[in-house]
N, C-alpha and C positions, 0 to 999 in steps of 0.2 A: 711209688714206695718212698718214705721221706725217711732220714736220720738226725738224729738232735744227738749233742752231744752236753753235759751238766756235768759241770765242775763248780768244788763246791770245799767246805768243810762241816765236820758238825760239831756239838758246842764243848769237846775236847780238844778242836784244832786241828781234828786230824783229817788232810784233805781226802777227797773222793771225787770219781768219776763215773760217770754213769752215761752209758749209751744206749738208747732208745730207738728201734725201727719200728716205722708204724706201717701196716701194710693193710690193704682192705677190710681184710674183717680178724685181723690180730693184732698185740702188738709183741715184738719183743725187750726184753730189759738184759743188759749183763753191766756188771760193776766190779763194787769192791770185794763181794762175796766170788768164790766159786761157782757161779752158779747163773746159770741160762734160762731165765722169766721167757714162759707164755704168758700172756694176756689176753685176754675177749675185749672188745672193744669197750665193755660192757666194767673192768679193771679187774675180774675175775680170774684168778687165777686160773690156767688150764694146764699147766707142766711147769715143773723145772725140773732140771737137768743138771748133775752135778759137774764139773770139770775141771782136767787138770791142775791147772794153774790156780794161783791165788787169786789171782785178780784178772780181769781184761779190760781190756782197751780197743778192739776192733771187734766187728762184729760184721759178714757178709753172707748173701743171700744166692743164693742157684736158681736159675728160673725152673728145676727141676725138682726143689725144694731141699735141697742139702743146705745149710749153715756151717759155715766154720767161723770161730773164735777164735780171736788170739788176746795172747795174757802173759802175764809177766812170766820169765824164764826163757821165755822165747818159744812156750810152748803153742799149739794148734791142735786145737777139739774141732772133729768134724761130726756133725750132729745127721741124721736121717730125716725128713720131713714125717716120722712118727713119732721121733723123743729119743731113736736108740742111738748110744755113743758110738758111731762105727769106731774111729781109731782117735788118737793121738798123736802127733810127732813134734820133732823138738827143726824148729827153723834155724836157718844159719845165714851169717851174710858174707858174700863172695867177695 
């Protein structure tokens, strides 16, 4: 599993952040849109799951297949290996 973070700006000089996780048979991507996208290795979209935060800056995979995505507003979305949205919670610093 490889993680990549891409940061840049579009033609209107708005900054963006894109997190890409490469797995043996699929690619996960999150970024400025409130969507977790799964692609096959050829770039075809498998699923797009809407998430609670307006944008994402972190994605983590558990060996069980569960995905956690952290984003704007201290929100964390938990998504099952089958693509269903399990829950959303807000994290707090201690």
